[in-house]
mmCIF file as gemmi writes it, N, C-alpha and C atoms, coordinates in Angstrom:
data_model
loop_
_atom_site.group_PDB
_atom_site.id
_atom_site.type_symbol
_atom_site.label_atom_id
_atom_site.label_alt_id
_atom_site.label_comp_id
_atom_site.label_asym_id
_atom_site.label_entity_id
_atom_site.label_seq_id
_atom_site.pdbx_PDB_ins_code
_atom_site.Cartn_x
_atom_site.Cartn_y
_atom_site.Cartn_z
_atom_site.occupancy
_atom_site.B_iso_or_equiv
_atom_site.pdbx_formal_charge
_atom_site.auth_seq_id
_atom_site.auth_asym_id
_atom_site.pdbx_PDB_model_num
ATOM 1 N N . MET Axp A 1 ? -15.407 -75.126 10.039 1 0 ? 1 A 1
ATOM 2 C CA . MET Axp A 1 ? -14.912 -74.095 10.935 1 0 ? 1 A 1
ATOM 3 C C . MET Axp A 1 ? -14.774 -74.679 12.341 1 0 ? 1 A 1
ATOM 4 N N . ALA Axp A 2 ? -13.652 -74.438 12.973 1 0 ? 2 A 1
ATOM 5 C CA . ALA Axp A 2 ? -13.396 -74.961 14.311 1 0 ? 2 A 1
ATOM 6 C C . ALA Axp A 2 ? -14.237 -74.199 15.336 1 0 ? 2 A 1
ATOM 7 N N . LYS Axp A 3 ? -14.752 -74.932 16.279 1 0 ? 3 A 1
ATOM 8 C CA . LYS Axp A 3 ? -15.537 -74.327 17.345 1 0 ? 3 A 1
ATOM 9 C C . LYS Axp A 3 ? -14.598 -73.698 18.367 1 0 ? 3 A 1
ATOM 10 N N . THR Axp A 4 ? -14.959 -72.525 18.868 1 0 ? 4 A 1
ATOM 11 C CA . THR Axp A 4 ? -14.142 -71.844 19.856 1 0 ? 4 A 1
ATOM 12 C C . THR Axp A 4 ? -14.93 -71.664 21.145 1 0 ? 4 A 1
ATOM 13 N N . CYS Axp A 5 ? -14.213 -71.37 22.204 1 0 ? 5 A 1
ATOM 14 C CA . CYS Axp A 5 ? -14.828 -71.157 23.51 1 0 ? 5 A 1
ATOM 15 C C . CYS Axp A 5 ? -15.178 -69.68 23.67 1 0 ? 5 A 1
ATOM 16 N N . THR Axp A 6 ? -16.385 -69.435 24.159 1 0 ? 6 A 1
ATOM 17 C CA . THR Axp A 6 ? -16.842 -68.072 24.371 1 0 ? 6 A 1
ATOM 18 C C . THR Axp A 6 ? -16.898 -67.712 25.857 1 0 ? 6 A 1
ATOM 19 N N . HIS Axp A 7 ? -16.216 -68.506 26.699 1 0 ? 7 A 1
ATOM 20 C CA . HIS Axp A 7 ? -16.338 -68.337 28.149 1 0 ? 7 A 1
ATOM 21 C C . HIS Axp A 7 ? -15.033 -67.988 28.858 1 0 ? 7 A 1
ATOM 22 N N . LEU Axp A 8 ? -13.98 -67.698 28.122 1 0 ? 8 A 1
ATOM 23 C CA . LEU Axp A 8 ? -12.684 -67.444 28.749 1 0 ? 8 A 1
ATOM 24 C C . LEU Axp A 8 ? -12.718 -66.242 29.688 1 0 ? 8 A 1
ATOM 25 N N . ASP Axp A 9 ? -13.652 -65.337 29.492 1 0 ? 9 A 1
ATOM 26 C CA . ASP Axp A 9 ? -13.769 -64.173 30.366 1 0 ? 9 A 1
ATOM 27 C C . ASP Axp A 9 ? -14.302 -64.538 31.754 1 0 ? 9 A 1
ATOM 28 N N . GLN Axp A 10 ? -14.741 -65.777 31.942 1 0 ? 10 A 1
ATOM 29 C CA . GLN Axp A 10 ? -15.268 -66.218 33.231 1 0 ? 10 A 1
ATOM 30 C C . GLN Axp A 10 ? -14.204 -66.847 34.131 1 0 ? 10 A 1
ATOM 31 N N . ILE Axp A 11 ? -12.961 -66.915 33.67 1 0 ? 11 A 1
ATOM 32 C CA . ILE Axp A 11 ? -11.887 -67.479 34.494 1 0 ? 11 A 1
ATOM 33 C C . ILE Axp A 11 ? -11.595 -66.536 35.651 1 0 ? 11 A 1
ATOM 34 N N . GLN Axp A 12 ? -11.741 -67.047 36.872 1 0 ? 12 A 1
ATOM 35 C CA . GLN Axp A 12 ? -11.481 -66.274 38.084 1 0 ? 12 A 1
ATOM 36 C C . GLN Axp A 12 ? -10.183 -66.715 38.767 1 0 ? 12 A 1
ATOM 37 N N . LEU Axp A 13 ? -9.803 -67.977 38.598 1 0 ? 13 A 1
ATOM 38 C CA . LEU Axp A 13 ? -8.588 -68.511 39.206 1 0 ? 13 A 1
ATOM 39 C C . LEU Axp A 13 ? -8.09 -69.682 38.383 1 0 ? 13 A 1
ATOM 40 N N . THR Axp A 14 ? -6.804 -70.021 38.546 1 0 ? 14 A 1
ATOM 41 C CA . THR Axp A 14 ? -6.226 -71.09 37.727 1 0 ? 14 A 1
ATOM 42 C C . THR Axp A 14 ? -5.446 -72.119 38.53 1 0 ? 14 A 1
ATOM 43 N N . THR Axp A 15 ? -5.318 -71.922 39.843 1 0 ? 15 A 1
ATOM 44 C CA . THR Axp A 15 ? -4.569 -72.869 40.669 1 0 ? 15 A 1
ATOM 45 C C . THR Axp A 15 ? -5.321 -73.147 41.971 1 0 ? 15 A 1
ATOM 46 N N . THR Axp A 16 ? -4.915 -74.222 42.633 1 0 ? 16 A 1
ATOM 47 C CA . THR Axp A 16 ? -5.504 -74.587 43.913 1 0 ? 16 A 1
ATOM 48 C C . THR Axp A 16 ? -4.492 -75.368 44.733 1 0 ? 16 A 1
ATOM 49 N N . ASP Axp A 17 ? -4.693 -75.38 46.03 1 0 ? 17 A 1
ATOM 50 C CA . ASP Axp A 17 ? -3.89 -76.213 46.922 1 0 ? 17 A 1
ATOM 51 C C . ASP Axp A 17 ? -4.619 -77.52 47.245 1 0 ? 17 A 1
ATOM 52 N N . LYS Axp A 18 ? -5.84 -77.671 46.762 1 0 ? 18 A 1
ATOM 53 C CA . LYS Axp A 18 ? -6.639 -78.869 47.029 1 0 ? 18 A 1
ATOM 54 C C . LYS Axp A 18 ? -6.14 -80.03 46.166 1 0 ? 18 A 1
ATOM 55 N N . HIS Axp A 19 ? -6.14 -81.22 46.735 1 0 ? 19 A 1
ATOM 56 C CA . HIS Axp A 19 ? -5.695 -82.399 45.996 1 0 ? 19 A 1
ATOM 57 C C . HIS Axp A 19 ? -6.641 -83.57 46.206 1 0 ? 19 A 1
ATOM 58 N N . VAL Axp A 20 ? -7.914 -83.251 46.45 1 0 ? 20 A 1
ATOM 59 C CA . VAL Axp A 20 ? -8.942 -84.277 46.625 1 0 ? 20 A 1
ATOM 60 C C . VAL Axp A 20 ? -10.216 -83.83 45.926 1 0 ? 20 A 1
ATOM 61 N N . CYS Axp A 21 ? -11.036 -84.793 45.544 1 0 ? 21 A 1
ATOM 62 C CA . CYS Axp A 21 ? -12.38 -84.475 45.064 1 0 ? 21 A 1
ATOM 63 C C . CYS Axp A 21 ? -13.218 -84.205 46.308 1 0 ? 21 A 1
ATOM 64 N N . GLU Axp A 22 ? -13.646 -82.977 46.456 1 0 ? 22 A 1
ATOM 65 C CA . GLU Axp A 22 ? -14.385 -82.571 47.651 1 0 ? 22 A 1
ATOM 66 C C . GLU Axp A 22 ? -15.661 -83.393 47.85 1 0 ? 22 A 1
ATOM 67 N N . ASP Axp A 23 ? -16.356 -83.686 46.765 1 0 ? 23 A 1
ATOM 68 C CA . ASP Axp A 23 ? -17.611 -84.427 46.86 1 0 ? 23 A 1
ATOM 69 C C . ASP Axp A 23 ? -17.374 -85.905 47.148 1 0 ? 23 A 1
ATOM 70 N N . CYS Axp A 24 ? -16.327 -86.485 46.577 1 0 ? 24 A 1
ATOM 71 C CA . CYS Axp A 24 ? -16.004 -87.888 46.867 1 0 ? 24 A 1
ATOM 72 C C . CYS Axp A 24 ? -15.614 -88.065 48.331 1 0 ? 24 A 1
ATOM 73 N N . VAL Axp A 25 ? -14.866 -87.114 48.876 1 0 ? 25 A 1
ATOM 74 C CA . VAL Axp A 25 ? -14.472 -87.192 50.281 1 0 ? 25 A 1
ATOM 75 C C . VAL Axp A 25 ? -15.722 -87.232 51.166 1 0 ? 25 A 1
ATOM 76 N N . LYS Axp A 26 ? -16.721 -86.421 50.841 1 0 ? 26 A 1
ATOM 77 C CA . LYS Axp A 26 ? -17.959 -86.356 51.637 1 0 ? 26 A 1
ATOM 78 C C . LYS Axp A 26 ? -18.703 -87.69 51.67 1 0 ? 26 A 1
ATOM 79 N N . ILE Axp A 27 ? -18.624 -88.455 50.566 1 0 ? 27 A 1
ATOM 80 C CA . ILE Axp A 27 ? -19.38 -89.713 50.503 1 0 ? 27 A 1
ATOM 81 C C . ILE Axp A 27 ? -18.496 -90.95 50.626 1 0 ? 27 A 1
ATOM 82 N N . GLY Axp A 28 ? -17.207 -90.747 50.844 1 0 ? 28 A 1
ATOM 83 C CA . GLY Axp A 28 ? -16.298 -91.872 51.003 1 0 ? 28 A 1
ATOM 84 C C . GLY Axp A 28 ? -16.014 -92.622 49.716 1 0 ? 28 A 1
ATOM 85 N N . ALA Axp A 29 ? -16.052 -91.915 48.59 1 0 ? 29 A 1
ATOM 86 C CA . ALA Axp A 29 ? -15.826 -92.542 47.286 1 0 ? 29 A 1
ATOM 87 C C . ALA Axp A 29 ? -14.396 -92.27 46.804 1 0 ? 29 A 1
ATOM 88 N N . ARG Axp A 30 ? -14.016 -92.972 45.746 1 0 ? 30 A 1
ATOM 89 C CA . ARG Axp A 30 ? -12.696 -92.8 45.134 1 0 ? 30 A 1
ATOM 90 C C . ARG Axp A 30 ? -12.84 -92.074 43.802 1 0 ? 30 A 1
ATOM 91 N N . TRP Axp A 31 ? -11.741 -91.478 43.356 1 0 ? 31 A 1
ATOM 92 C CA . TRP Axp A 31 ? -11.715 -90.773 42.085 1 0 ? 31 A 1
ATOM 93 C C . TRP Axp A 31 ? -10.464 -91.166 41.331 1 0 ? 31 A 1
ATOM 94 N N . LEU Axp A 32 ? -10.451 -90.847 40.028 1 0 ? 32 A 1
ATOM 95 C CA . LEU Axp A 32 ? -9.28 -91.129 39.194 1 0 ? 32 A 1
ATOM 96 C C . LEU Axp A 32 ? -8.436 -89.874 38.969 1 0 ? 32 A 1
ATOM 97 N N . HIS Axp A 33 ? -9.049 -88.825 38.445 1 0 ? 33 A 1
ATOM 98 C CA . HIS Axp A 33 ? -8.336 -87.593 38.111 1 0 ? 33 A 1
ATOM 99 C C . HIS Axp A 33 ? -9.138 -86.404 38.618 1 0 ? 33 A 1
ATOM 100 N N . LEU Axp A 34 ? -8.453 -85.293 38.866 1 0 ? 34 A 1
ATOM 101 C CA . LEU Axp A 34 ? -9.1 -84.126 39.441 1 0 ? 34 A 1
ATOM 102 C C . LEU Axp A 34 ? -9.177 -82.969 38.455 1 0 ? 34 A 1
ATOM 103 N N . ARG Axp A 35 ? -10.285 -82.224 38.564 1 0 ? 35 A 1
ATOM 104 C CA . ARG Axp A 35 ? -10.53 -81.054 37.727 1 0 ? 35 A 1
ATOM 105 C C . ARG Axp A 35 ? -10.869 -79.862 38.618 1 0 ? 35 A 1
ATOM 106 N N . LEU Axp A 36 ? -10.33 -78.696 38.291 1 0 ? 36 A 1
ATOM 107 C CA . LEU Axp A 36 ? -10.546 -77.465 39.034 1 0 ? 36 A 1
ATOM 108 C C . LEU Axp A 36 ? -11.509 -76.578 38.271 1 0 ? 36 A 1
ATOM 109 N N . CYS Axp A 37 ? -12.594 -76.161 38.917 1 0 ? 37 A 1
ATOM 110 C CA . CYS Axp A 37 ? -13.511 -75.192 38.33 1 0 ? 37 A 1
ATOM 111 C C . CYS Axp A 37 ? -12.807 -73.841 38.312 1 0 ? 37 A 1
ATOM 112 N N . LEU Axp A 38 ? -12.691 -73.248 37.139 1 0 ? 38 A 1
ATOM 113 C CA . LEU Axp A 38 ? -11.969 -71.993 37.008 1 0 ? 38 A 1
ATOM 114 C C . LEU Axp A 38 ? -12.822 -70.787 37.384 1 0 ? 38 A 1
ATOM 115 N N . THR Axp A 39 ? -14.08 -71.021 37.702 1 0 ? 39 A 1
ATOM 116 C CA . THR Axp A 39 ? -14.947 -69.945 38.161 1 0 ? 39 A 1
ATOM 117 C C . THR Axp A 39 ? -14.923 -69.819 39.677 1 0 ? 39 A 1
ATOM 118 N N . CYS Axp A 40 ? -15.074 -70.94 40.396 1 0 ? 40 A 1
ATOM 119 C CA . CYS Axp A 40 ? -15.218 -70.854 41.854 1 0 ? 40 A 1
ATOM 120 C C . CYS Axp A 40 ? -14.171 -71.633 42.649 1 0 ? 40 A 1
ATOM 121 N N . GLY Axp A 41 ? -13.36 -72.467 41.994 1 0 ? 41 A 1
ATOM 122 C CA . GLY Axp A 41 ? -12.324 -73.211 42.702 1 0 ? 41 A 1
ATOM 123 C C . GLY Axp A 41 ? -12.747 -74.58 43.21 1 0 ? 41 A 1
ATOM 124 N N . HIS Axp A 42 ? -13.959 -75.014 42.91 1 0 ? 42 A 1
ATOM 125 C CA . HIS Axp A 42 ? -14.4 -76.359 43.316 1 0 ? 42 A 1
ATOM 126 C C . HIS Axp A 42 ? -13.508 -77.395 42.638 1 0 ? 42 A 1
ATOM 127 N N . VAL Axp A 43 ? -13.087 -78.401 43.385 1 0 ? 43 A 1
ATOM 128 C CA . VAL Axp A 43 ? -12.313 -79.503 42.817 1 0 ? 43 A 1
ATOM 129 C C . VAL Axp A 43 ? -13.207 -80.729 42.784 1 0 ? 43 A 1
ATOM 130 N N . GLY Axp A 44 ? -13.359 -81.304 41.597 1 0 ? 44 A 1
ATOM 131 C CA . GLY Axp A 44 ? -14.187 -82.49 41.421 1 0 ? 44 A 1
ATOM 132 C C . GLY Axp A 44 ? -13.469 -83.529 40.592 1 0 ? 44 A 1
ATOM 133 N N . CYS Axp A 45 ? -14.036 -84.719 40.572 1 0 ? 45 A 1
ATOM 134 C CA . CYS Axp A 45 ? -13.418 -85.828 39.834 1 0 ? 45 A 1
ATOM 135 C C . CYS Axp A 45 ? -13.857 -85.818 38.369 1 0 ? 45 A 1
ATOM 136 N N . CYS Axp A 46 ? -13.023 -86.433 37.538 1 0 ? 46 A 1
ATOM 137 C CA . CYS Axp A 46 ? -13.213 -86.437 36.093 1 0 ? 46 A 1
ATOM 138 C C . CYS Axp A 46 ? -14.347 -87.364 35.658 1 0 ? 46 A 1
ATOM 139 N N . ASP Axp A 47 ? -14.661 -87.319 34.372 1 0 ? 47 A 1
ATOM 140 C CA . ASP Axp A 47 ? -15.727 -88.155 33.827 1 0 ? 47 A 1
ATOM 141 C C . ASP Axp A 47 ? -15.361 -89.634 33.774 1 0 ? 47 A 1
ATOM 142 N N . SER Axp A 48 ? -14.097 -89.975 33.948 1 0 ? 48 A 1
ATOM 143 C CA . SER Axp A 48 ? -13.695 -91.384 34.031 1 0 ? 48 A 1
ATOM 144 C C . SER Axp A 48 ? -13.867 -91.93 35.445 1 0 ? 48 A 1
ATOM 145 N N . SER Axp A 49 ? -14.111 -91.056 36.397 1 0 ? 49 A 1
ATOM 146 C CA . SER Axp A 49 ? -14.367 -91.461 37.78 1 0 ? 49 A 1
ATOM 147 C C . SER Axp A 49 ? -15.838 -91.868 37.914 1 0 ? 49 A 1
ATOM 148 N N . PRO Axp A 50 ? -16.143 -92.757 38.841 1 0 ? 50 A 1
ATOM 149 C CA . PRO Axp A 50 ? -17.521 -93.243 38.962 1 0 ? 50 A 1
ATOM 150 C C . PRO Axp A 50 ? -18.569 -92.152 39.189 1 0 ? 50 A 1
ATOM 151 N N . ASN Axp A 51 ? -18.234 -91.089 39.925 1 0 ? 51 A 1
ATOM 152 C CA . ASN Axp A 51 ? -19.243 -90.095 40.284 1 0 ? 51 A 1
ATOM 153 C C . ASN Axp A 51 ? -19.254 -88.832 39.431 1 0 ? 51 A 1
ATOM 154 N N . ARG Axp A 52 ? -18.244 -88.613 38.612 1 0 ? 52 A 1
ATOM 155 C CA . ARG Axp A 52 ? -18.215 -87.503 37.66 1 0 ? 52 A 1
ATOM 156 C C . ARG Axp A 52 ? -18.567 -86.157 38.303 1 0 ? 52 A 1
ATOM 157 N N . HIS Axp A 53 ? -17.988 -85.88 39.456 1 0 ? 53 A 1
ATOM 158 C CA . HIS Axp A 53 ? -18.371 -84.689 40.207 1 0 ? 53 A 1
ATOM 159 C C . HIS Axp A 53 ? -18.031 -83.368 39.512 1 0 ? 53 A 1
ATOM 160 N N . ALA Axp A 54 ? -16.97 -83.301 38.729 1 0 ? 54 A 1
ATOM 161 C CA . ALA Axp A 54 ? -16.654 -82.05 38.029 1 0 ? 54 A 1
ATOM 162 C C . ALA Axp A 54 ? -17.755 -81.716 37.026 1 0 ? 54 A 1
ATOM 163 N N . SER Axp A 55 ? -18.211 -82.688 36.271 1 0 ? 55 A 1
ATOM 164 C CA . SER Axp A 55 ? -19.304 -82.464 35.307 1 0 ? 55 A 1
ATOM 165 C C . SER Axp A 55 ? -20.603 -82.112 36.017 1 0 ? 55 A 1
ATOM 166 N N . LYS Axp A 56 ? -20.875 -82.791 37.116 1 0 ? 56 A 1
ATOM 167 C CA . LYS Axp A 56 ? -22.098 -82.5 37.878 1 0 ? 56 A 1
ATOM 168 C C . LYS Axp A 56 ? -22.058 -81.073 38.429 1 0 ? 56 A 1
ATOM 169 N N . HIS Axp A 57 ? -20.891 -80.647 38.908 1 0 ? 57 A 1
ATOM 170 C CA . HIS Axp A 57 ? -20.742 -79.28 39.409 1 0 ? 57 A 1
ATOM 171 C C . HIS Axp A 57 ? -20.99 -78.28 38.285 1 0 ? 57 A 1
ATOM 172 N N . ALA Axp A 58 ? -20.409 -78.515 37.129 1 0 ? 58 A 1
ATOM 173 C CA . ALA Axp A 58 ? -20.587 -77.602 35.996 1 0 ? 58 A 1
ATOM 174 C C . ALA Axp A 58 ? -22.061 -77.504 35.593 1 0 ? 58 A 1
ATOM 175 N N . ALA Axp A 59 ? -22.748 -78.625 35.576 1 0 ? 59 A 1
ATOM 176 C CA . ALA Axp A 59 ? -24.166 -78.627 35.201 1 0 ? 59 A 1
ATOM 177 C C . ALA Axp A 59 ? -25.022 -77.901 36.237 1 0 ? 59 A 1
ATOM 178 N N . ALA Axp A 60 ? -24.715 -78.106 37.503 1 0 ? 60 A 1
ATOM 179 C CA . ALA Axp A 60 ? -25.517 -77.513 38.574 1 0 ? 60 A 1
ATOM 180 C C . ALA Axp A 60 ? -25.289 -76.004 38.718 1 0 ? 60 A 1
ATOM 181 N N . THR Axp A 61 ? -24.076 -75.547 38.43 1 0 ? 61 A 1
ATOM 182 C CA . THR Axp A 61 ? -23.715 -74.148 38.666 1 0 ? 61 A 1
ATOM 183 C C . THR Axp A 61 ? -23.641 -73.31 37.398 1 0 ? 61 A 1
ATOM 184 N N . GLN Axp A 62 ? -23.619 -73.971 36.248 1 0 ? 62 A 1
ATOM 185 C CA . GLN Axp A 62 ? -23.406 -73.296 34.964 1 0 ? 62 A 1
ATOM 186 C C . GLN Axp A 62 ? -22.008 -72.68 34.867 1 0 ? 62 A 1
ATOM 187 N N . HIS Axp A 63 ? -21.052 -73.223 35.625 1 0 ? 63 A 1
ATOM 188 C CA . HIS Axp A 63 ? -19.654 -72.805 35.513 1 0 ? 63 A 1
ATOM 189 C C . HIS Axp A 63 ? -19.049 -73.607 34.366 1 0 ? 63 A 1
ATOM 190 N N . PRO Axp A 64 ? -18.647 -72.972 33.275 1 0 ? 64 A 1
ATOM 191 C CA . PRO Axp A 64 ? -18.301 -73.702 32.05 1 0 ? 64 A 1
ATOM 192 C C . PRO Axp A 64 ? -16.903 -74.298 31.973 1 0 ? 64 A 1
ATOM 193 N N . LEU Axp A 65 ? -15.929 -73.745 32.691 1 0 ? 65 A 1
ATOM 194 C CA . LEU Axp A 65 ? -14.528 -74.122 32.463 1 0 ? 65 A 1
ATOM 195 C C . LEU Axp A 65 ? -13.896 -74.852 33.636 1 0 ? 65 A 1
ATOM 196 N N . VAL Axp A 66 ? -13.177 -75.923 33.319 1 0 ? 66 A 1
ATOM 197 C CA . VAL Axp A 66 ? -12.362 -76.637 34.296 1 0 ? 66 A 1
ATOM 198 C C . VAL Axp A 66 ? -10.978 -76.822 33.71 1 0 ? 66 A 1
ATOM 199 N N . ARG Axp A 67 ? -10.02 -77.049 34.592 1 0 ? 67 A 1
ATOM 200 C CA . ARG Axp A 67 ? -8.685 -77.435 34.118 1 0 ? 67 A 1
ATOM 201 C C . ARG Axp A 67 ? -8.278 -78.684 34.859 1 0 ? 67 A 1
ATOM 202 N N . SER Axp A 68 ? -7.446 -79.463 34.213 1 0 ? 68 A 1
ATOM 203 C CA . SER Axp A 68 ? -6.861 -80.617 34.871 1 0 ? 68 A 1
ATOM 204 C C . SER Axp A 68 ? -5.858 -80.12 35.895 1 0 ? 68 A 1
ATOM 205 N N . ILE Axp A 69 ? -5.901 -80.712 37.09 1 0 ? 69 A 1
ATOM 206 C CA . ILE Axp A 69 ? -4.868 -80.396 38.079 1 0 ? 69 A 1
ATOM 207 C C . ILE Axp A 69 ? -4.009 -81.625 38.349 1 0 ? 69 A 1
ATOM 208 N N . GLU Axp A 70 ? -3.985 -82.517 37.377 1 0 ? 70 A 1
ATOM 209 C CA . GLU Axp A 70 ? -3.101 -83.672 37.445 1 0 ? 70 A 1
ATOM 210 C C . GLU Axp A 70 ? -1.672 -83.228 37.142 1 0 ? 70 A 1
ATOM 211 N N . PRO Axp A 71 ? -0.68 -83.842 37.79 1 0 ? 71 A 1
ATOM 212 C CA . PRO Axp A 71 ? 0.719 -83.475 37.532 1 0 ? 71 A 1
ATOM 213 C C . PRO Axp A 71 ? 1.053 -83.561 36.042 1 0 ? 71 A 1
ATOM 214 N N . GLY Axp A 72 ? 1.674 -82.507 35.525 1 0 ? 72 A 1
ATOM 215 C CA . GLY Axp A 72 ? 2.096 -82.478 34.13 1 0 ? 72 A 1
ATOM 216 C C . GLY Axp A 72 ? 1.013 -82.1 33.14 1 0 ? 72 A 1
ATOM 217 N N . GLU Axp A 73 ? -0.218 -81.859 33.607 1 0 ? 73 A 1
ATOM 218 C CA . GLU Axp A 73 ? -1.31 -81.479 32.709 1 0 ? 73 A 1
ATOM 219 C C . GLU Axp A 73 ? -1.73 -80.043 32.995 1 0 ? 73 A 1
ATOM 220 N N . SER Axp A 74 ? -2.038 -79.299 31.934 1 0 ? 74 A 1
ATOM 221 C CA . SER Axp A 74 ? -2.445 -77.911 32.123 1 0 ? 74 A 1
ATOM 222 C C . SER Axp A 74 ? -3.588 -77.497 31.202 1 0 ? 74 A 1
ATOM 223 N N . TRP Axp A 75 ? -4.257 -78.481 30.594 1 0 ? 75 A 1
ATOM 224 C CA . TRP Axp A 75 ? -5.317 -78.162 29.647 1 0 ? 75 A 1
ATOM 225 C C . TRP Axp A 75 ? -6.594 -77.712 30.353 1 0 ? 75 A 1
ATOM 226 N N . VAL Axp A 76 ? -7.372 -76.94 29.619 1 0 ? 76 A 1
ATOM 227 C CA . VAL Axp A 76 ? -8.668 -76.427 30.074 1 0 ? 76 A 1
ATOM 228 C C . VAL Axp A 76 ? -9.743 -77.046 29.191 1 0 ? 76 A 1
ATOM 229 N N . TRP Axp A 77 ? -10.908 -77.346 29.78 1 0 ? 77 A 1
ATOM 230 C CA . TRP Axp A 77 ? -12.035 -77.892 29.032 1 0 ? 77 A 1
ATOM 231 C C . TRP Axp A 77 ? -13.243 -76.99 29.248 1 0 ? 77 A 1
ATOM 232 N N . CYS Axp A 78 ? -13.947 -76.686 28.177 1 0 ? 78 A 1
ATOM 233 C CA . CYS Axp A 78 ? -15.191 -75.929 28.256 1 0 ? 78 A 1
ATOM 234 C C . CYS Axp A 78 ? -16.349 -76.903 28.065 1 0 ? 78 A 1
ATOM 235 N N . TYR Axp A 79 ? -17.16 -77.086 29.114 1 0 ? 79 A 1
ATOM 236 C CA . TYR Axp A 79 ? -18.306 -77.993 29.035 1 0 ? 79 A 1
ATOM 237 C C . TYR Axp A 79 ? -19.359 -77.489 28.062 1 0 ? 79 A 1
ATOM 238 N N . VAL Axp A 80 ? -19.53 -76.182 27.963 1 0 ? 80 A 1
ATOM 239 C CA . VAL Axp A 80 ? -20.571 -75.627 27.103 1 0 ? 80 A 1
ATOM 240 C C . VAL Axp A 80 ? -20.206 -75.787 25.632 1 0 ? 80 A 1
ATOM 241 N N . ASP Axp A 81 ? -19.006 -75.342 25.278 1 0 ? 81 A 1
ATOM 242 C CA . ASP Axp A 81 ? -18.583 -75.369 23.879 1 0 ? 81 A 1
ATOM 243 C C . ASP Axp A 81 ? -17.928 -76.68 23.463 1 0 ? 81 A 1
ATOM 244 N N . GLN Axp A 82 ? -17.652 -77.555 24.455 1 0 ? 82 A 1
ATOM 245 C CA . GLN Axp A 82 ? -17.064 -78.874 24.184 1 0 ? 82 A 1
ATOM 246 C C . GLN Axp A 82 ? -15.748 -78.782 23.434 1 0 ? 82 A 1
ATOM 247 N N . VAL Axp A 83 ? -14.869 -77.898 23.914 1 0 ? 83 A 1
ATOM 248 C CA . VAL Axp A 83 ? -13.55 -77.717 23.309 1 0 ? 83 A 1
ATOM 249 C C . VAL Axp A 83 ? -12.489 -77.541 24.393 1 0 ? 83 A 1
ATOM 250 N N . VAL Axp A 84 ? -11.245 -77.738 24.004 1 0 ? 84 A 1
ATOM 251 C CA . VAL Axp A 84 ? -10.086 -77.416 24.835 1 0 ? 84 A 1
ATOM 252 C C . VAL Axp A 84 ? -9.582 -76.069 24.322 1 0 ? 84 A 1
ATOM 253 N N . PRO Axp A 85 ? -9.981 -74.97 24.995 1 0 ? 85 A 1
ATOM 254 C CA . PRO Axp A 85 ? -9.655 -73.651 24.439 1 0 ? 85 A 1
ATOM 255 C C . PRO Axp A 85 ? -8.232 -73.165 24.69 1 0 ? 85 A 1
ATOM 256 N N . LEU Axp A 86 ? -7.552 -73.72 25.705 1 0 ? 86 A 1
ATOM 257 C CA . LEU Axp A 86 ? -6.196 -73.255 25.981 1 0 ? 86 A 1
ATOM 258 C C . LEU Axp A 86 ? -5.483 -74.155 26.965 1 0 ? 86 A 1
ATOM 259 N N . GLU Axp A 87 ? -4.181 -73.933 27.082 1 0 ? 87 A 1
ATOM 260 C CA . GLU Axp A 87 ? -3.322 -74.584 28.07 1 0 ? 87 A 1
ATOM 261 C C . GLU Axp A 87 ? -2.856 -73.481 29.006 1 0 ? 87 A 1
ATOM 262 N N . LEU Axp A 88 ? -2.832 -73.78 30.289 1 0 ? 88 A 1
ATOM 263 C CA . LEU Axp A 88 ? -2.388 -72.762 31.261 1 0 ? 88 A 1
ATOM 264 C C . LEU Axp A 88 ? -0.958 -73.016 31.683 1 0 ? 88 A 1
């Protein structure tokens, strides 16, 4: 049986005007790809980036869903259920 996401009701927003990892900017670090927290709008770097700020934000806040804000990408990832529940 395929695993499904049980957190879609927590989506508060789906877009942002931010184009930087907020936490990397604070420490002068670089990132590879950006992820938007769909609960609060925090923008963090992906797990392929050295600091993994999107994952750290999700763990610290218990905000389960992020979406890629890379050009041409619209997938959502649920950290809790470990699935891609939808495309926006």
